[in-house]
Structures are given as structure tokens and as C-alpha cells.
C-alpha positions, 0 to 999 in steps of 0.5 A: 491545495494540489489538485490532479490535471487530468479531471479538469471539465471532465464528465463521469470517469470515460476511461472506465469505458475504454482501456487506454494503450498501456504504451503510446496512450499513456505516452501522449497523455502525460506529454500533454498533461505535463506532469500530473498534479499541480498547485492551487491557492486556496485564497484569493490575491486580487487586491493589495488587501489580499497580498497583505492577509496571504502575505506580508505583512499579516503572515508575520501574525501566523508565523509568531504563532506557531513559532510559540505554538507549533500544534498550531501549524494545524490549525494556521498552514496546510500541514494537516493535510499534506504529506510526502511521497517518498522514494528513491526509484529502487523498486519502481512498480515492475521496474525495479531501480530505474532511479529518481527521475524515472520515479516522477510520473509513479510518485505524481500517479500516488499523490492524484490517487491520495486526492481523489481517493482520499482528499489528501494533498501529497507532494512527490519526493524522489531521492538522488541517493539510495543510501539509507541513512541519507534518506532518513535524514532527509525524510526528517529535515523535510519532515516539518512540512507534512502532517505524514509521510508515505513511502513508496517503491524503495527496495528490501531490506533497505525499507525495514530500517528506513521506516522504522527508524523514521517511525521512532525518530518522528512524531508525524505517521510514517507509511511504507505502502508497498509493505503495509498497504498490500498487507491490509488489502490482502487481509481484507480479501481473506478474511472474506475468501475464509468465509467463502470456504467455511475455514478460520484462520486458526487452522489453515496452512498458509504457503507466502512465496516472495519475502521482500518488503509486501511479503514480509509484511502481509506475513506480519499482519496474517500472523497478528490476525490469528493465522498460525501456520505460515511459510514463507519462501524467498527465491531460494526456497522455503525459509527454515530456521536451519538457513544461514542467509536469512536476515532478522526480518525473515527470521522473525517471520519463521520464529512465529510461525508453528509450521513444520521446520522444512527446507524445499522449493514452492511445489514442496510447500504447497502440499496441504496448504489451504492459503497461496499469495503471490508476491513474487513472479510470474508463471511460478504456480502450476496446475498440479501444485493448486491439486496437492493443496487441501480442499477448496484452496485460495489463491492471492497471484498478485505478481504483476503485470504476470500473475504466479498463476492466471486465475482461470488457470487457478480456479479450473486446478481446483481453487475454491476463490482467486484473486490477482492484481490485474482489474482484468480479473474478479477480485483485484487486490489493489491497494488504493483501497487502503492507504488514501482511506488510512492516512485520511483517518491518522490525519483527521485524528492527528496521530503521532503513528500508523499502529498495527492495530490500524491497519487491522482495523482498516482491513476489517473495514474493507471485509466489511463492505462486501456483505455478502462473499462469494467467490468472485467477489471478496473485496470491494473495487477500486472505484467502490463508492465509500471505501477510503470514508469507511476506512478513514472513519474506523481508522480515526476512532481507533486513533482517537 
């Protein structure tokens, strides 16, 4: 059993009362704990009898049974509730390629979130390779110990192939959370934002700035939900059909969109748009751009720590709804609303994969938790009770 080392003997979440300084306080916390997770035995080993059951000779019978029928691993071992959180450290938070050692604290943090919000045990696995084939081979080789694989902070476009291959070659759920966790929560927020502004998905123009892991996944789920007119931009501008420097993942998105084929900048793309989704860099969107959008525009500026435009500036420029990735503004788009419940549901259903249908179902379940959406409340907060449970129930029902 895997547990957090930060909540022992604590009362209600004290850190909600006083935000820690992001540098010195965090280092002091990690130094004191010396790692954020630990392994704890679920069975007693107090005497010879206990030892004989948990280990030799009794465990031999368990191993023989599983060797004859591999499905019993889900009933007799921790496989049923344990996932690997795998990273190569090439796209860590806002830090970029800092390597596997630098990725460890983040992966430990992810493990805590899985446990605290979804009751899922997660093991950080940070790999000392950037080679796509080596990563795929390594994950396949360790997969018997796990009920699922969560890929994390692996740079694009390698992350697309790694996830796609592992999904095809493994019989357990595989998810790259930077892609799909983000996409699920964005869709959940947009479902309610569209209600606030009184617009239909099929009739709006969406601009997505950023064509990496998150941008591609957000584009896919929005197109699947019913968005038709979608303009995608990368660091070089609008991705048009005439560009020769785009990969197959970007080409797939624009081939599914009804948006007029055009070149140009973000400023060009924003004219007449109803929704902006930013998964790129800070301070790229101006008030002038928002004023050029359609009436009652929706702004999801999710670059961290500095959004493409700060929500108050977006609202002042005419946005009807503004969201970001930050916790100090309303409408935080936070992946923790999605991945714990998504894996909880998939594990409980013993699903062999996480499908697009599950992701759409998860997004709708999150959106439904906000009974009366308003411009300042389109999505649940990360600490609201019942989010992971609702997502897990919806995903489990669909999977079964």
C-alpha cells in the first residue's frame, strides 16, 4: 500500500489557510519528508505464522495459482490498484527538459494526487533515456506489475507515438495525462461556458494556440464533442494545409476542421472567434485581440505560471468567461479533476484501455457537477468533494 508522508497526524488541509512560498518553504518541506511517498504493509508480519502466510512457504500457493490463471493477479496482488507514473523528464511542468532526476519530485507529487483523490496507488518511474523505442520497451517489460500506465511530462511529438504504441501493445489502460487529462477538463469547462454565453458547440469558432501534447489532445476531444470550426496554431502561426513543416498529428487536426484554410498569426486567427484556448506561453493575447472576437467570447488562457492573458484583463477587454490554470483566479482548469477518477473507474472495471468515449464521459460527468454555471463558476474546484467519485462511476459504467 502506498501512502503520502504529508498527511500523518494532520487535521483539515492546513495549507489552504496559508499558501506556502513556492521556493524556500517547498524545499524545506521536501527536505524534511525526504520524499513524498512510502510503502506500507497491508498485512501483519508479527510472528512466524504471519511470515509463513505473507511469504514462504504460503506465498508459493498464490504464485502457482496466478501462474495458471493470470487473471488472479487482480484478486491476489496489488496489481488491481497500482499504476506506474512514467516520465523521461523532457517536458516537466514549466521547466522543460530537466532530466529524470529533476522529474522525481513531480512524479512523486502526481502519485500523491492519485492516492489522495482517487485512492489509486502510483509508483514514480523516471527513465534515463529519451529514445522512443527504449521507453516503449521498458514500459512493456515492467507492465506485469501494474494495472495501468500513466505517461507524464514526455515531450511532443514523441509522446504521441509512445502512447499510441503502448495502447496497442499492452492489455492495461495507458494514458498520457498531459494530453488527455488536460483535454477532459478543458471540455468540461467549455460545456458549461457555452451554457453561460448561450452558444452551441456546432456553431462556434475555436482558436487553439499551442500544438504540442495538450493542444493536439484538446483539439481532438473538442472535434469529437461537436466543434466543427477549429483553428490550430503552433509557434510559427496558423497551421494551414499548405504548410510543409507540419507533422501528421497537426495535419490530422486541420483535416477534420471546417475552418477556412488560411495562413497568418494569432491576431489573424482571433478575428471573429468565439473561444480561445491557450496551451502555449504567457502574455501572447492582447486586449485588442479579444475585442476582435465574436460577442461574449470565452477565454481559456492556461499557460503556467503566466497565462496568455490574465483573467481580469481578459474580462475587462470583453470576455464573458475567463479561465486559467492558476488557483488564484476563478475557473481553474486543473487535471486533478480528471485523472484520479478516470483511472479509478478504469481499474474498477478492469478495462484494457482508456477510450475516447471514456474521456468524453469523464468530461460530461465533471461538467454536470456544476448545477448552475455562471461566468465565475464553470467547473468544480480541485478540493470539492465527489469529483473523482463521479468521474469513476461514469467511466466504470461505460467501460462495463
